[in-house]
RODO-2510 file (C-alpha; in nm, 4 decimals, decimal comma):
residues 315
     n   res          X          Y          Z
     1     m     0,0697     2,7924    -4,1712
     2     s     0,1556     2,8599    -3,8050
     3     a     0,0417     2,5134    -3,7027
     4     l     0,2509     2,3527    -3,9791
     5     l     0,5575     2,5514    -3,8728
     6     a     0,5058     2,4510    -3,5114
     7     i     0,4860     2,0819    -3,6124
     8     v     0,8074     2,1109    -3,8159
     9     v     0,9937     2,2849    -3,5328
    10     g     0,8722     2,0272    -3,2803
    11     s     0,9822     1,7396    -3,5036
    12     l     1,3287     1,8887    -3,5483
    13     a     1,3602     1,9381    -3,1717
    14     f     1,2563     1,5747    -3,1114
    15     l     1,5143     1,4449    -3,3579
    16     a     1,7833     1,6690    -3,2074
    17     g     1,6980     1,5426    -2,8605
    18     r     1,7281     1,1795    -2,9693
    19     a     2,0630     1,2540    -3,1284
    20     l     2,1856     1,4264    -2,8132
    21     v     2,1003     1,1472    -2,5723
    22     g     2,2503     0,8717    -2,7858
    23     r     2,5771     0,6945    -2,7134
    24     r     2,5608     0,7937    -2,3462
    25     n     2,7669     0,5026    -2,2145
    26     v     3,0507     0,5560    -2,4636
    27     a     3,0603     0,9290    -2,4002
    28     r     3,0614     0,8841    -2,0238
    29     l     3,3429     0,6283    -2,0404
    30     e     3,5447     0,8535    -2,2709
    31     r     3,5065     1,1439    -2,0325
    32     r     3,6314     0,9365    -1,7352
    33     v     3,9260     0,7812    -1,9201
    34     r     4,0343     1,0996    -2,0987
    35     p     4,2413     1,2450    -1,8060
    36     h     4,4400     0,9189    -1,7763
    37     v     4,5429     0,8772    -2,1391
    38     h     4,7260     1,0952    -2,3864
    39     v     4,5216     1,0435    -2,6994
    40     e     4,3942     1,3370    -2,8966
    41     s     4,0196     1,3355    -2,9444
    42     r     4,0574     1,4279    -3,3122
    43     q     4,2627     1,1121    -3,3764
    44     h     4,0016     0,9036    -3,1953
    45     e     3,7260     1,0558    -3,4028
    46     g     3,9181     0,9809    -3,7227
    47     a     3,9696     0,6182    -3,6126
    48     t     3,6100     0,5493    -3,5250
    49     g     3,4567     0,7475    -3,8057
    50     d     3,1013     0,7088    -3,6717
    51     r     3,0617     1,0251    -3,4715
    52     s     2,8222     1,2746    -3,6176
    53     r     2,8920     1,6400    -3,6833
    54     l     2,6535     1,7341    -3,4032
    55     r     2,8464     1,5163    -3,1572
    56     r     3,1769     1,6735    -3,2603
    57     r     3,0337     2,0214    -3,2125
    58     l     2,9043     1,9275    -2,8694
    59     d     3,2496     1,7974    -2,7808
    60     r     3,4028     2,1290    -2,8816
    61     i     3,1394     2,3173    -2,6813
    62     e     3,2113     2,0985    -2,3782
    63     r     3,5860     2,1653    -2,4024
    64     w     3,5157     2,5356    -2,4356
    65     f     3,2918     2,5342    -2,1260
    66     e     3,5308     2,3289    -1,9131
    67     g     3,6785     2,5258    -1,6252
    68     r     3,4023     2,7876    -1,6177
    69     e     3,2395     2,8204    -1,2782
    70     s     2,8798     2,8339    -1,4027
    71     y     2,9229     2,5243    -1,6190
    72     e     3,0977     2,3349    -1,3393
    73     s     2,8032     2,4154    -1,1110
    74     f     2,5670     2,2735    -1,3728
    75     v     2,7834     1,9628    -1,4096
    76     l     2,7833     1,9071    -1,0336
    77     r     2,4076     1,9535    -1,0199
    78     t     2,3472     1,6951    -1,2920
    79     e     2,5795     1,4483    -1,1184
    80     r     2,4035     1,4980    -0,7873
    81     a     2,0682     1,4478    -0,9575
    82     g     2,1896     1,1172    -1,1032
    83     v     2,1317     1,2146    -1,4655
    84     d     2,2863     0,9451    -1,6825
    85     r     2,3803     1,1868    -1,9648
    86     r     2,6689     1,4141    -2,0398
    87     p     2,6028     1,7612    -1,8945
    88     v     2,6612     1,9229    -2,2309
    89     d     2,3931     1,6962    -2,3846
    90     v     2,1493     1,7979    -2,1139
    91     l     2,2357     2,1638    -2,1629
    92     a     2,1903     2,1446    -2,5404
    93     l     1,8585     1,9646    -2,4988
    94     v     1,7340     2,2292    -2,2554
    95     v     1,8344     2,5057    -2,4948
    96     a     1,6563     2,3313    -2,7823
    97     v     1,3376     2,2856    -2,5806
    98     a     1,3490     2,6498    -2,4628
    99     v     1,3869     2,7738    -2,8214
   100     v     1,0972     2,5560    -2,9393
   101     l     0,8715     2,6801    -2,6576
   102     a     0,9697     3,0402    -2,7332
   103     l     0,8808     2,9900    -3,1017
   104     l     0,5484     2,8336    -3,0113
   105     g     0,4732     3,1232    -2,7785
   106     a     0,5617     3,3734    -3,0495
   107     l     0,3502     3,1871    -3,3036
   108     a     0,0600     3,2001    -3,0613
   109     g     0,0647     3,5784    -3,1070
   110     s     0,2379     3,6801    -2,7856
   111     p     0,6084     3,7645    -2,8089
   112     a     0,6099     3,8297    -2,4342
   113     l     0,4909     3,4736    -2,3761
   114     g     0,7731     3,3472    -2,5921
   115     v     1,0309     3,5360    -2,3872
   116     v     0,8768     3,4056    -2,0626
   117     l     0,8884     3,0476    -2,1909
   118     l     1,2465     3,0942    -2,3092
   119     l     1,3559     3,2009    -1,9610
   120     a     1,1265     2,9653    -1,7691
   121     a     1,2431     2,6397    -1,9303
   122     p     1,6037     2,6515    -1,7943
   123     g     1,4774     2,7610    -1,4515
   124     i     1,2332     2,4703    -1,4320
   125     v     1,5070     2,2260    -1,5329
   126     w     1,7413     2,3727    -1,2701
   127     l     1,4771     2,3358    -0,9991
   128     a     1,3944     1,9810    -1,1135
   129     l     1,7598     1,8826    -1,0898
   130     g     1,7723     2,0256    -0,7395
   131     v     1,4700     1,8214    -0,6319
   132     l     1,6212     1,5044    -0,7804
   133     a     1,9490     1,5766    -0,6016
   134     q     1,7735     1,6172    -0,2662
   135     r     1,5926     1,2897    -0,3143
   136     r     1,9155     1,1089    -0,3913
   137     v     2,0854     1,2535    -0,0836
   138     k     1,7922     1,1489     0,1317
   139     a     1,7948     0,7959    -0,0150
   140     f     2,1727     0,7762     0,0345
   141     d     2,1383     0,8765     0,4021
   142     e     1,8696     0,6133     0,4566
   143     q     2,0889     0,3392     0,3040
   144     l     2,4085     0,4467     0,4837
   145     p     2,3529     0,2546     0,8153
   146     d     2,2985    -0,0727     0,6280
   147     l     2,6070     0,0004     0,4204
   148     l     2,8229     0,0536     0,7299
   149     a     2,6860    -0,2609     0,8963
   150     a     2,7658    -0,4678     0,5842
   151     l     3,1166    -0,3205     0,5633
   152     s     3,1818    -0,3945     0,9297
   153     s     3,0640    -0,7559     0,8911
   154     s     3,2788    -0,8075     0,5839
   155     l     3,5874    -0,6630     0,7545
   156     r     3,5356    -0,8843     1,0575
   157     a     3,5155    -1,1823     0,8237
   158     g     3,8755    -1,1141     0,7181
   159     h     3,8321    -0,9268     0,3924
   160     g     4,0293    -0,6182     0,2989
   161     f     3,8755    -0,2736     0,2782
   162     l     3,8599    -0,2576    -0,1022
   163     q     3,7339    -0,6136    -0,1243
   164     s     3,4620    -0,5394     0,1310
   165     l     3,3714    -0,2176    -0,0529
   166     h     3,3458    -0,4079    -0,3793
   167     a     3,1183    -0,6756    -0,2284
   168     v     2,8911    -0,4168    -0,0692
   169     a     2,8781    -0,2023    -0,3849
   170     n     2,7560    -0,4967    -0,5943
   171     d     2,4651    -0,5654    -0,3579
   172     a     2,3739    -0,2123    -0,2488
   173     p     2,0772    -0,0387    -0,4136
   174     d     2,1042     0,2917    -0,5934
   175     p     2,2202     0,5544    -0,5339
   176     t     2,4654     0,4000    -0,2881
   177     g     2,5634     0,1128    -0,5127
   178     a     2,6085     0,3329    -0,8219
   179     e     2,8284     0,5847    -0,6398
   180     l     3,0467     0,3159    -0,4775
   181     r     3,0888     0,1345    -0,8100
   182     r     3,1994     0,4586    -0,9704
   183     a     3,4501     0,5154    -0,6896
   184     l     3,5872     0,1623    -0,7328
   185     l     3,6199     0,2200    -1,1062
   186     e     3,8220     0,5345    -1,0372
   187     t     4,0514     0,3408    -0,8032
   188     r     4,1168     0,0879    -1,0814
   189     l     4,2207     0,3763    -1,3052
   190     g     4,4829     0,4800    -1,0473
   191     r     4,2979     0,7270    -0,8252
   192     p     4,3649     0,6913    -0,4506
   193     v     4,0862     0,5485    -0,2416
   194     d     4,0567     0,8586    -0,0249
   195     e     4,0164     1,0821    -0,3297
   196     a     3,7623     0,8493    -0,4893
   197     l     3,5491     0,8459    -0,1729
   198     a     3,5890     1,2252    -0,1466
   199     g     3,4435     1,2409    -0,4992
   200     v     3,1411     1,0502    -0,3694
   201     s     3,1077     1,3028    -0,0882
   202     r     3,1241     1,5867    -0,3413
   203     r     2,8464     1,4365    -0,5548
   204     i     2,6395     1,3346    -0,2507
   205     p     2,6632     1,6198     0,0030
   206     s     2,5644     1,4038     0,3006
   207     k     2,6813     1,5053     0,6493
   208     e     2,6590     1,1480     0,7695
   209     f     2,8842     1,0239     0,4888
   210     g     3,1199     1,3126     0,5642
   211     y     3,1642     1,1678     0,9135
   212     v     3,2317     0,8255     0,7656
   213     l     3,4922     0,9681     0,5260
   214     t     3,6645     1,1552     0,8057
   215     a     3,6795     0,8382     1,0145
   216     i     3,8296     0,6428     0,7254
   217     v     4,0983     0,9074     0,6651
   218     v     4,1924     0,9196     1,0353
   219     q     4,2038     0,5416     1,0614
   220     r     4,4288     0,5102     0,7568
   221     q     4,6675     0,7661     0,9093
   222     v     4,6839     0,6436     1,2709
   223     g     4,5733     0,2793     1,2335
   224     g     4,3254     0,0808     1,4363
   225     s     4,0331    -0,1534     1,3827
   226     l     3,8318    -0,0300     1,0877
   227     a     3,5471    -0,2724     1,1585
   228     g     3,5028    -0,1381     1,5117
   229     l     3,5219     0,2157     1,3781
   230     f     3,2430     0,1464     1,1299
   231     e     3,0276     0,0028     1,4073
   232     t     3,0776     0,3147     1,6167
   233     v     3,0005     0,5482     1,3249
   234     n     2,7026     0,3339     1,2299
   235     e     2,5571     0,3724     1,5800
   236     t     2,6143     0,7474     1,5675
   237     v     2,4478     0,7802     1,2295
   238     r     2,1474     0,5763     1,3393
   239     q     2,1023     0,7914     1,6497
   240     r     2,1233     1,1107     1,4440
   241     q     1,8683     0,9862     1,1965
   242     q     1,6380     0,8697     1,4735
   243     f     1,6592     1,2106     1,6410
   244     a     1,5909     1,3866     1,3077
   245     r     1,2812     1,1696     1,2482
   246     k     1,1599     1,2506     1,6021
   247     v     1,2027     1,6234     1,5378
   248     r     1,0118     1,5975     1,2094
   249     a     0,7297     1,4142     1,3851
   250     l     0,7099     1,6775     1,6600
   251     t     0,7105     1,9607     1,4069
   252     a     0,4636     1,8046     1,1665
   253     t     0,1804     2,0189     1,3056
   254     g     0,3822     2,3378     1,2579
   255     r     0,4791     2,2510     0,9020
   256     t     0,1195     2,1637     0,8116
   257     s    -0,0005     2,4941     0,9583
   258     a     0,2631     2,6789     0,7565
   259     y     0,1519     2,5116     0,4334
   260     a    -0,2116     2,5937     0,5091
   261     l    -0,1388     2,9579     0,5907
   262     v     0,0700     3,0035     0,2762
   263     g    -0,1807     2,8355     0,0463
   264     l    -0,4954     2,9900     0,2008
   265     p    -0,4637     3,3385     0,0392
   266     f    -0,4153     3,1876    -0,3068
   267     g    -0,7104     2,9528    -0,2585
   268     v    -0,9374     3,2340    -0,1399
   269     a    -0,8257     3,4551    -0,4304
   270     l    -0,8993     3,1748    -0,6794
   271     l    -1,2413     3,1118    -0,5268
   272     l    -1,3364     3,4802    -0,5304
   273     t    -1,2193     3,5096    -0,8895
   274     l    -1,4414     3,2220    -0,9942
   275     l    -1,7427     3,3554    -0,8028
   276     n    -1,7060     3,7256    -0,8755
   277     h    -1,4335     3,8240    -1,1202
   278     a    -1,4809     4,1970    -1,0723
   279     y    -1,4318     4,1785    -0,6957
   280     l    -1,0518     4,1420    -0,7092
   281     t    -0,9994     4,3513    -1,0235
   282     p    -0,8914     4,6668    -0,8333
   283     l    -0,5988     4,4720    -0,6854
   284     f    -0,4424     4,4424    -1,0313
   285     t    -0,5647     4,7572    -1,2061
   286     t    -0,4806     5,0237    -0,9475
   287     h    -0,1496     5,1323    -0,8070
   288     a    -0,2590     5,0846    -0,4475
   289     g    -0,3911     4,7371    -0,5279
   290     r    -0,0618     4,6279    -0,6850
   291     l     0,1257     4,7570    -0,3822
   292     m    -0,1026     4,5550    -0,1574
   293     v    -0,0444     4,2406    -0,3656
   294     a     0,3326     4,2941    -0,3571
   295     f     0,3306     4,3523     0,0200
   296     g     0,1139     4,0450     0,0737
   297     l     0,3464     3,8223    -0,1325
   298     f     0,6490     3,9594     0,0510
   299     s     0,4834     3,8923     0,3896
   300     l     0,3994     3,5359     0,2845
   301     f     0,7582     3,4772     0,1772
   302     v     0,9049     3,6124     0,5024
   303     g     0,6562     3,4172     0,7134
   304     s     0,7186     3,0915     0,5287
   305     v     1,0981     3,1336     0,5696
   306     l     1,0612     3,2025     0,9442
   307     v     0,8312     2,9033     0,9982
   308     r     1,0641     2,6809     0,7970
   309     r     1,3630     2,7878     1,0082
   310     i     1,1692     2,7183     1,3286
   311     v     1,0516     2,3670     1,2362
   312     s     1,3653     2,2544     1,0487
   313     f     1,6391     2,0424     1,1995
   314     k     2,0020     2,0867     1,0996
   315     g     2,2364     1,8778     1,3054
***
């Protein structure tokens, strides 16, 4: 009976997930166009007539969450991670998966396991979005020098700034191309170029692109050769990236030592547990043993933070 219930719950969660991730392009376009038009969403829903009750409820939930700081942080994190779904769809899917995992844990005979899974699922998704966001920022930084060189060449050929940006955006790989195309779409909808590029800087928190944006704003205010400015900024960005790679190469030994020192206690504990399970039992069954484990974990955390601060480069 428990297995049958688990299968039914899993099937319902799968169908709900498929319903949530559908119509992503239409929903994303509606969300971008909505601030620029004065059309009530209820009238649009009545005209189309093909939106499901679940979609309408998600729309109401999204409108209810708008403006809240926690939800805006989640929205920004999903945009930085490059998730091609509405944030409310991702949030609903995470909640559905967490509930299913909690039910499975409870059906397994451990309510505590169900609570742990219910709390762990959103945390894992949050961490995964952070990792994806860091990868996109790193890829954006690596593509930025080529982007600046292409913009400078296009400007020297006689093209305007928007025309050069459009040509580069069509040829640039993701995430650079996707972010620039989104900025150009916003400019077509009436948003100023500076604000559209500032939106790119908000979604991609890159220091190098922040320098580029500052240079563009200053040039548009005081005038000057934008092509020459891009060449100067490009050279600066390349030197910064070269210096950062040199620092990472010089600190590779320190980082490897830190990883080894942090992982060694866990590896030794696992090996001793496999060889002699009773040897480490007092660490978890006695008060003094638990204090020793807590102190050891705290020491590992402090040491890893210190080593990371020593070998990291923040320019």
